[in-house]
N, C-alpha and C positions, 0 to 999 in steps of 0.2 A: 371635623371627623376625618380620621386617617383612612385612606383607601386600603382595603384588605390585600395582603400579599398572597398570591396563589403559588404553592409549591407542590410538585408531584409527591404523593405520600411515600413512595418507595425511596426517595432520596434521603440519605442519612443526615443527621444533624451535623456530623463532622464535615460532610461534603458541602452542606449549605454554608457552613462557616468558611470553608476554603473559597467558595465562589464569592461570598461577600468581601472577604479579605482581598482577593485578587482585584475585584472591581474597585474597591476603595483606594488601592495603591496606584491606579492608573490615572494620570492627570486628565486624560480625555474625558473621564467620567466624574470629574470634580462636581460636587453638589448634585449628583444624579441619584435617582431612586429606582431600585429594582422592584418590579411588580409581579413578575412571573419567572419561575424556574422549572424547566421541563427536561426530561431525559431525551437525548438524541440517539438514534439507533446506530449500530455498527461499532467496530473498534474493540480489539482485544487488549491493546497496550494501554490506552488512555481512556478516560471517561469524558463524555461530551454532553453539553447541555445547551438548550435554547433558553436564553435569558432575555427577558424584556426589560429594557431600561429607558425610562422616560418615553414610553410608547414606541420605542424602536427596538427591533429584535436583533440579537447577536448570537453567534455560535461561540461558546466558551469551551476550551479544551483544558482539562486538568491532566497534565502529563503523568504517566505511570511511574511508580517508584522504580529506581534502578535503570531507567532508560538512558541516562547520561553515560552509562558504562559502555553502550554500544551504538548510540546514535549521535550524529554530529549536528547538534542543535543550531549553532551559528550558520552552518551551511543550509539547514532547512529554512532559516529565516530569509536568507538570500534567495534560495531557489523558489520558495513559495511566492516571494515578492515578484520574481521574474514572471511566474505563471499568472499572478494576479494582474500584472501590467498588460499582458496580452489577452486578458479576458478568459483564461482557461479556469482559473480558480477564483475564490471569493476575495473581496477586499479585506486586507489585513488592517486591523485597528491597533493591535498591540501584540508584541511577541517578546517573551522573556527567554533569551538564549541561554541563560544559566539553568533554567528549570524545564523549558519546553512548554510552559503554559502559554496559551494563545487566545486572543479574542479576534474574531472575524465578523464582518457584517453577515448576518443570516440572510440567505437567499429566500425571500418571501414567496409564498404561493408556488413552491416547487415540489416536485415529486422525487422522493428518494427511491432509487432503483433497487431491485432485488433480482435474484436469479431468474425468476420466471419472465421478467421484463426483457432479458436478453435473448429469449427465445423468439422475439419479434425481430424480423430482418431490419426493420426501421431503426431500432436501437443499435444493432450491430453496425449498420452503416454509419450512424451518427458517431459511435465510439471510434470507428476506423478513421473518420474524418478528423476527430479531435486528436487522436494519436498522431496522425500524419501532420496536422497543423503544428503541433509543438515539437515533434521530432525534426521538422524542417524549418523551425523558426530562426535558425542561425544564432540563437542565444547560447550562452555557456553557463552551466552550473559550476559552482566553485568546489564541488565534491564529485568524486567518482563512486559509482555503485557497481563493483565487480563481483558478481555472485560467487565466483571461485575464491576470491579473497575474503568475502564475507563468510563463506562456509569455513574457510581456514581459521578466521577469527573466532567463530563460534566453537569450533573444535578445540582451540587453544583455551578459551574461557572455560569450557567444560572440563578440560584436563586440569586446569588450575584449581577448579573446585572439586576435583576428583569425583566427577559425576558421570555415571554410565549412560551411553546412548543405546538405541535399540539393537537387539541381538541380530547379527547377520549383516552388519553395515560394511563389512570388508569389501564385498562386491561393489557396493555403491561407491566406495572410495576409489576403487580401481577405475570405474567409469569416469569419475570426476577427474582423476589424473589423466585419463585418456583424452578427455575433452580439453583439459588444460594444454596438452601437447598440440592438439588440433588448432586451438586458438593462437598458440605461440607461432605456428607456421602460417596460419591464415587468420589474422586478427579480424574479428567482426567490426563493422562500423560502430561508432558511438555517437550518441545524441542525448539531449536532455530526456530523462525517463522518470516516470513516477515510481515504478518498481513494486507497487502494492495496490493496483487498481481494483480493490474490492468492489463488488456490485453496489454496495451501500455508499461508496465514495463518489458515485455519479448522481448528479442532480439535474432535473429537467424542469425549467420554469416556462417552457413553451416559447421562450425567446432565445435562450442560450442553453447549451449543454455543458455542464461544469464537471470538472474532476477536482476534488478537494483532498486535503490531508497529504502533504508532500514530505512527511518526515523521513521517508526512505528515498527521496528523490536524489538523483545523481546521474552523471554521464554513464551510459550503459548501451548495450546492444538494443536497438529499438524492438527487436523481436521478443525481448524479455517481457515488455509491457503486454504484447499481444498474447504471449504464452500464459502470462499470469491471469489475464482476463478470461482466456479460454478455459482455464482451470476453475476460476472462481464462479463463472457463469455456467459451468458444467455443460459446455457445448459438445454436441455430437461431432463426428468426423465431417459430416456434411455441412454443419453450421460453421465449423472451423474453416473449411475451404471457402465458404461464402465470405466469411469475415476477412480472410487473407486476400481474397480477390478484391474486396472493397478497399482494402488498404493499399494494395499494389496497383490496382487499376487495370487488371487484366489476368491472363492465364498465368499459372504458377509454375515455377521450376522445381525440380527435385531438391535443389539446394535451399530454396525458400521454405518448402515444406519440412525439410530436415532441420532447418534452423529453428522452426517453431517447436519441433519435438525436443531438440536439445535444450531449449530454454524452458520448456515445460518441466523437463527432468530437473534442471538446475533450480527452478523455482520451488518445486516440491521438496527437493533435498535441502535447500536453504531453510525453508520454514519448518522442516522437521527438526533440524538442529536448533533453530530459534526457539521452538516450542519447549524442547527439553531444557534449554538454557533458562527459560522463564521459571521452570520448576526448580532448577538449581539456585535461582535467586529468591526462592521462597514463595512463589505463586502456587496456585492450586494444581496439584497433580491430577485431580479428577477432571479438571477442565483442559489442561494443556497436554497431558500424555496421550489421550485418544485423538486429539486434534493433530498432534505431530505424527502419531502412528498412521493415521489415514494418509497424511502426506507421504510418509516413508513408503507405505505399501503401494501407493499410486506411482511413485517414482520407480519402484522395483518392477512394477508391471510393464513399464516401458523397456526394461532390460530383458525380462523374461519373454515378452512377445516378439522380440527382435527388432522392434521399431527404432530403438535408440541406436543399435548398431548400424542400421541402414542410414539413419540420419547422420551419424558420424562419418560414414563412408562418403555420403553426398557432399560433405563439407570439407573433406580433406584436400 
């Protein structure tokens, strides 16, 4: 009698077929048997599943359509392996650099973090230590992630598709150009960066604190990682200051505080353009337009309240 296969009911037949096809084509899983397929939380670009194969659990990522147009998958393969080697990310079993499909060892008995978890100082301290560890690991990623260049790429892709951005973006572009000039005269340091540290990309198994999903990884200003998490975790000003103090290990300078503000602005501007590009590539307007608009408005708030101008001045 065959063991029954358990599949989460909301998973479509097409997706089930893609998971089975992927696993069947990987030599590591020759003669293996899938017994469970479950949905994993998080992720706008890709779909992720917890798949049990021969009583061992794996995280399977099916890459989103069109992502090869703006993501460097071969670089992700290298960068993610670097992070796995130093214990920051999960063990990679298989990676297809032509599609972005990936299979990693699932981190068993772990907690996937959410916004409310980062309201605890303990998790902010742990995240600061993880950031510091890999920012200072002396390893090199084979790709760069320059938010200014990424924004420029997204703007060009939208222009090529003749697709409009949010109304009133002219002031945002002026500030982006201003920041570009500041960075030209005073280049920020670069280090291996994740660049998309969503709360749900953090896993705690009580032994290690992991940061997974390195598809946007690249050499970048380390403060971009901190700014991104500050946004994603919806930190208050007081929580941001505590977070930065944990990262830098002491009192903060105006330049450090300003660098966080600049990178928060660039992060929101970047993902606002990214969101509209998803719509231009055929994804749901209902999902991506309000997501991008929220990013756009938050970036604009830093302009209107004067904090971005003060941050730029502190970094000139």
